[in-house]
CHARMM internal coordinates of N, CA and C (Angstrom, degrees):
IC EDIT
DIST 1 N 1 CA 1.4043
DIST 1 CA 1 C 1.5771
ANGL 1 N 1 CA 1 C 111.03
DIST 1 C 2 N 1.3404
ANGL 1 CA 1 C 2 N 117.28
DIHE 1 N 1 CA 1 C 2 N 129.84
DIST 2 N 2 CA 1.4397
ANGL 1 C 2 N 2 CA 122.13
DIHE 1 CA 1 C 2 N 2 CA -176.21
DIST 2 CA 2 C 1.4885
ANGL 2 N 2 CA 2 C 113.07
DIHE 1 C 2 N 2 CA 2 C -77.60
DIST 2 C 3 N 1.3692
ANGL 2 CA 2 C 3 N 116.40
DIHE 2 N 2 CA 2 C 3 N 153.17
DIST 3 N 3 CA 1.3538
ANGL 2 C 3 N 3 CA 117.31
DIHE 2 CA 2 C 3 N 3 CA 179.58
DIST 3 CA 3 C 1.5901
ANGL 3 N 3 CA 3 C 112.58
DIHE 2 C 3 N 3 CA 3 C -73.01
DIST 3 C 4 N 1.3151
ANGL 3 CA 3 C 4 N 115.64
DIHE 3 N 3 CA 3 C 4 N 146.57
DIST 4 N 4 CA 1.4929
ANGL 3 C 4 N 4 CA 116.75
DIHE 3 CA 3 C 4 N 4 CA -171.28
DIST 4 CA 4 C 1.5855
ANGL 4 N 4 CA 4 C 111.46
DIHE 3 C 4 N 4 CA 4 C -64.86
DIST 4 C 5 N 1.3154
ANGL 4 CA 4 C 5 N 114.54
DIHE 4 N 4 CA 4 C 5 N -35.52
DIST 5 N 5 CA 1.4944
ANGL 4 C 5 N 5 CA 117.05
DIHE 4 CA 4 C 5 N 5 CA 179.78
DIST 5 CA 5 C 1.5281
ANGL 5 N 5 CA 5 C 109.00
DIHE 4 C 5 N 5 CA 5 C -105.01
DIST 5 C 6 N 1.2656
ANGL 5 CA 5 C 6 N 118.10
DIHE 5 N 5 CA 5 C 6 N 103.50
DIST 6 N 6 CA 1.4931
ANGL 5 C 6 N 6 CA 120.89
DIHE 5 CA 5 C 6 N 6 CA 176.53
DIST 6 CA 6 C 1.5122
ANGL 6 N 6 CA 6 C 108.49
DIHE 5 C 6 N 6 CA 6 C -87.79
DIST 6 C 7 N 1.3204
ANGL 6 CA 6 C 7 N 113.41
DIHE 6 N 6 CA 6 C 7 N 174.45
DIST 7 N 7 CA 1.5170
ANGL 6 C 7 N 7 CA 120.15
DIHE 6 CA 6 C 7 N 7 CA 179.74
DIST 7 CA 7 C 1.4528
ANGL 7 N 7 CA 7 C 108.37
DIHE 6 C 7 N 7 CA 7 C -62.82
DIST 7 C 8 N 1.2912
ANGL 7 CA 7 C 8 N 121.83
DIHE 7 N 7 CA 7 C 8 N -45.12
DIST 8 N 8 CA 1.4465
ANGL 7 C 8 N 8 CA 121.41
DIHE 7 CA 7 C 8 N 8 CA -179.71
DIST 8 CA 8 C 1.5100
ANGL 8 N 8 CA 8 C 110.99
DIHE 7 C 8 N 8 CA 8 C -63.77
DIST 8 C 9 N 1.3796
ANGL 8 CA 8 C 9 N 119.55
DIHE 8 N 8 CA 8 C 9 N -40.10
DIST 9 N 9 CA 1.4059
ANGL 8 C 9 N 9 CA 122.36
DIHE 8 CA 8 C 9 N 9 CA -176.36
DIST 9 CA 9 C 1.5708
ANGL 9 N 9 CA 9 C 107.31
DIHE 8 C 9 N 9 CA 9 C -70.86
DIST 9 C 10 N 1.3297
ANGL 9 CA 9 C 10 N 120.32
DIHE 9 N 9 CA 9 C 10 N -38.24
DIST 10 N 10 CA 1.3962
ANGL 9 C 10 N 10 CA 124.65
DIHE 9 CA 9 C 10 N 10 CA -179.46
DIST 10 CA 10 C 1.6370
ANGL 10 N 10 CA 10 C 108.19
DIHE 9 C 10 N 10 CA 10 C -62.13
DIST 10 C 11 N 1.3922
ANGL 10 CA 10 C 11 N 112.14
DIHE 10 N 10 CA 10 C 11 N -46.01
DIST 11 N 11 CA 1.4549
ANGL 10 C 11 N 11 CA 119.34
DIHE 10 CA 10 C 11 N 11 CA -179.46
DIST 11 CA 11 C 1.5541
ANGL 11 N 11 CA 11 C 112.58
DIHE 10 C 11 N 11 CA 11 C -62.59
DIST 11 C 12 N 1.3841
ANGL 11 CA 11 C 12 N 113.51
DIHE 11 N 11 CA 11 C 12 N -37.09
DIST 12 N 12 CA 1.4594
ANGL 11 C 12 N 12 CA 119.69
DIHE 11 CA 11 C 12 N 12 CA 173.70
DIST 12 CA 12 C 1.4879
ANGL 12 N 12 CA 12 C 113.17
DIHE 11 C 12 N 12 CA 12 C -61.51
DIST 12 C 13 N 1.2786
ANGL 12 CA 12 C 13 N 115.95
DIHE 12 N 12 CA 12 C 13 N -47.16
DIST 13 N 13 CA 1.4725
ANGL 12 C 13 N 13 CA 123.25
DIHE 12 CA 12 C 13 N 13 CA 177.86
DIST 13 CA 13 C 1.4788
ANGL 13 N 13 CA 13 C 112.01
DIHE 12 C 13 N 13 CA 13 C -62.37
DIST 13 C 14 N 1.3667
ANGL 13 CA 13 C 14 N 122.88
DIHE 13 N 13 CA 13 C 14 N -43.06
DIST 14 N 14 CA 1.3179
ANGL 13 C 14 N 14 CA 125.13
DIHE 13 CA 13 C 14 N 14 CA -178.22
DIST 14 CA 14 C 1.5514
ANGL 14 N 14 CA 14 C 112.20
DIHE 13 C 14 N 14 CA 14 C -66.26
DIST 14 C 15 N 1.4685
ANGL 14 CA 14 C 15 N 110.78
DIHE 14 N 14 CA 14 C 15 N -38.12
DIST 15 N 15 CA 1.4658
ANGL 14 C 15 N 15 CA 113.79
DIHE 14 CA 14 C 15 N 15 CA -175.32
DIST 15 CA 15 C 1.5751
ANGL 15 N 15 CA 15 C 104.32
DIHE 14 C 15 N 15 CA 15 C -75.91
DIST 15 C 16 N 1.2836
ANGL 15 CA 15 C 16 N 117.36
DIHE 15 N 15 CA 15 C 16 N -32.02
DIST 16 N 16 CA 1.5627
ANGL 15 C 16 N 16 CA 120.89
DIHE 15 CA 15 C 16 N 16 CA -178.92
DIST 16 CA 16 C 1.5570
ANGL 16 N 16 CA 16 C 107.79
DIHE 15 C 16 N 16 CA 16 C -63.66
DIST 16 C 17 N 1.3824
ANGL 16 CA 16 C 17 N 118.19
DIHE 16 N 16 CA 16 C 17 N -46.86
DIST 17 N 17 CA 1.4797
ANGL 16 C 17 N 17 CA 119.96
DIHE 16 CA 16 C 17 N 17 CA -177.23
DIST 17 CA 17 C 1.5349
ANGL 17 N 17 CA 17 C 105.98
DIHE 16 C 17 N 17 CA 17 C -75.05
DIST 17 C 18 N 1.3195
ANGL 17 CA 17 C 18 N 119.03
DIHE 17 N 17 CA 17 C 18 N -27.92
DIST 18 N 18 CA 1.4917
ANGL 17 C 18 N 18 CA 117.93
DIHE 17 CA 17 C 18 N 18 CA 179.23
DIST 18 CA 18 C 1.5190
ANGL 18 N 18 CA 18 C 106.93
DIHE 17 C 18 N 18 CA 18 C -67.32
DIST 18 C 19 N 1.2713
ANGL 18 CA 18 C 19 N 119.87
DIHE 18 N 18 CA 18 C 19 N -39.17
DIST 19 N 19 CA 1.4894
ANGL 18 C 19 N 19 CA 120.99
DIHE 18 CA 18 C 19 N 19 CA -176.09
DIST 19 CA 19 C 1.6000
ANGL 19 N 19 CA 19 C 105.65
DIHE 18 C 19 N 19 CA 19 C -67.80
DIST 19 C 20 N 1.2756
ANGL 19 CA 19 C 20 N 115.77
DIHE 19 N 19 CA 19 C 20 N -46.22
DIST 20 N 20 CA 1.4377
ANGL 19 C 20 N 20 CA 117.76
DIHE 19 CA 19 C 20 N 20 CA 179.61
DIST 20 CA 20 C 1.5111
ANGL 20 N 20 CA 20 C 114.27
DIHE 19 C 20 N 20 CA 20 C -61.46
DIST 20 C 21 N 1.2899
ANGL 20 CA 20 C 21 N 117.35
DIHE 20 N 20 CA 20 C 21 N -34.86
DIST 21 N 21 CA 1.4760
ANGL 20 C 21 N 21 CA 120.99
DIHE 20 CA 20 C 21 N 21 CA 176.25
DIST 21 CA 21 C 1.4946
ANGL 21 N 21 CA 21 C 112.63
DIHE 20 C 21 N 21 CA 21 C -66.74
DIST 21 C 22 N 1.3305
ANGL 21 CA 21 C 22 N 113.76
DIHE 21 N 21 CA 21 C 22 N -43.52
DIST 22 N 22 CA 1.3976
ANGL 21 C 22 N 22 CA 121.66
DIHE 21 CA 21 C 22 N 22 CA 177.60
DIST 22 CA 22 C 1.5422
ANGL 22 N 22 CA 22 C 114.22
DIHE 21 C 22 N 22 CA 22 C -62.52
DIST 22 C 23 N 1.4333
ANGL 22 CA 22 C 23 N 115.75
DIHE 22 N 22 CA 22 C 23 N -45.00
DIST 23 N 23 CA 1.3907
ANGL 22 C 23 N 23 CA 119.92
DIHE 22 CA 22 C 23 N 23 CA 170.76
DIST 23 CA 23 C 1.5193
ANGL 23 N 23 CA 23 C 116.94
DIHE 22 C 23 N 23 CA 23 C -56.72
DIST 23 C 24 N 1.2618
ANGL 23 CA 23 C 24 N 111.60
DIHE 23 N 23 CA 23 C 24 N -46.64
DIST 24 N 24 CA 1.4983
ANGL 23 C 24 N 24 CA 119.78
DIHE 23 CA 23 C 24 N 24 CA 177.87
DIST 24 CA 24 C 1.5564
ANGL 24 N 24 CA 24 C 112.45
DIHE 23 C 24 N 24 CA 24 C -58.85
DIST 24 C 25 N 1.2515
ANGL 24 CA 24 C 25 N 115.44
DIHE 24 N 24 CA 24 C 25 N -41.09
DIST 25 N 25 CA 1.4819
ANGL 24 C 25 N 25 CA 120.57
DIHE 24 CA 24 C 25 N 25 CA 175.21
DIST 25 CA 25 C 1.4198
ANGL 25 N 25 CA 25 C 114.60
DIHE 24 C 25 N 25 CA 25 C -66.32
DIST 25 C 26 N 1.2264
ANGL 25 CA 25 C 26 N 117.02
DIHE 25 N 25 CA 25 C 26 N -44.81
DIST 26 N 26 CA 1.5571
ANGL 25 C 26 N 26 CA 119.67
DIHE 25 CA 25 C 26 N 26 CA 179.56
DIST 26 CA 26 C 1.5263
ANGL 26 N 26 CA 26 C 109.72
DIHE 25 C 26 N 26 CA 26 C -66.98
DIST 26 C 27 N 1.2787
ANGL 26 CA 26 C 27 N 115.10
DIHE 26 N 26 CA 26 C 27 N -39.58
DIST 27 N 27 CA 1.5002
ANGL 26 C 27 N 27 CA 119.80
DIHE 26 CA 26 C 27 N 27 CA -177.41
DIST 27 CA 27 C 1.5975
ANGL 27 N 27 CA 27 C 107.67
DIHE 26 C 27 N 27 CA 27 C -67.27
DIST 27 C 28 N 1.2077
ANGL 27 CA 27 C 28 N 117.06
DIHE 27 N 27 CA 27 C 28 N -40.71
DIST 28 N 28 CA 1.5219
ANGL 27 C 28 N 28 CA 124.12
DIHE 27 CA 27 C 28 N 28 CA 176.90
DIST 28 CA 28 C 1.4984
ANGL 28 N 28 CA 28 C 109.82
DIHE 27 C 28 N 28 CA 28 C -58.65
DIST 28 C 29 N 1.3366
ANGL 28 CA 28 C 29 N 114.87
DIHE 28 N 28 CA 28 C 29 N -51.43
DIST 29 N 29 CA 1.4472
ANGL 28 C 29 N 29 CA 124.10
DIHE 28 CA 28 C 29 N 29 CA 177.89
DIST 29 CA 29 C 1.5099
ANGL 29 N 29 CA 29 C 110.37
DIHE 28 C 29 N 29 CA 29 C -62.56
DIST 29 C 30 N 1.1753
ANGL 29 CA 29 C 30 N 122.16
DIHE 29 N 29 CA 29 C 30 N -41.35
DIST 30 N 30 CA 1.4494
ANGL 29 C 30 N 30 CA 125.92
DIHE 29 CA 29 C 30 N 30 CA 177.65
DIST 30 CA 30 C 1.5800
ANGL 30 N 30 CA 30 C 107.78
DIHE 29 C 30 N 30 CA 30 C -63.01
DIST 30 C 31 N 1.2684
ANGL 30 CA 30 C 31 N 118.51
DIHE 30 N 30 CA 30 C 31 N -45.04
DIST 31 N 31 CA 1.3730
ANGL 30 C 31 N 31 CA 118.47
DIHE 30 CA 30 C 31 N 31 CA 176.94
DIST 31 CA 31 C 1.4387
ANGL 31 N 31 CA 31 C 117.63
DIHE 30 C 31 N 31 CA 31 C -64.40
DIST 31 C 32 N 1.3126
ANGL 31 CA 31 C 32 N 117.89
DIHE 31 N 31 CA 31 C 32 N -36.72
DIST 32 N 32 CA 1.4679
ANGL 31 C 32 N 32 CA 125.08
DIHE 31 CA 31 C 32 N 32 CA -177.69
DIST 32 CA 32 C 1.6211
ANGL 32 N 32 CA 32 C 101.35
DIHE 31 C 32 N 32 CA 32 C -69.83
DIST 32 C 33 N 1.2811
ANGL 32 CA 32 C 33 N 122.99
DIHE 32 N 32 CA 32 C 33 N -42.68
DIST 33 N 33 CA 1.4935
ANGL 32 C 33 N 33 CA 123.74
DIHE 32 CA 32 C 33 N 33 CA 179.28
DIST 33 CA 33 C 1.4661
ANGL 33 N 33 CA 33 C 111.80
DIHE 32 C 33 N 33 CA 33 C -62.87
DIST 33 C 34 N 1.4493
ANGL 33 CA 33 C 34 N 112.89
DIHE 33 N 33 CA 33 C 34 N -46.39
DIST 34 N 34 CA 1.4768
ANGL 33 C 34 N 34 CA 113.69
DIHE 33 CA 33 C 34 N 34 CA -174.73
DIST 34 CA 34 C 1.5514
ANGL 34 N 34 CA 34 C 110.84
DIHE 33 C 34 N 34 CA 34 C -71.70
DIST 34 C 35 N 1.3028
ANGL 34 CA 34 C 35 N 117.84
DIHE 34 N 34 CA 34 C 35 N -28.02
DIST 35 N 35 CA 1.4539
ANGL 34 C 35 N 35 CA 113.64
DIHE 34 CA 34 C 35 N 35 CA 178.10
DIST 35 CA 35 C 1.5265
ANGL 35 N 35 CA 35 C 113.20
DIHE 34 C 35 N 35 CA 35 C -106.95
END
COOR INIT
IC SEED 1 N 1 CA 1 C
IC BUILD
């Protein structure tokens, strides 16, 4: 039985949350600049 979280799956999750983190940071910076 394979492990639920494979290396590819883990990498996919890390990249997904990384993108969310970058988007959130950019949005917060844009809001600070605009306001």
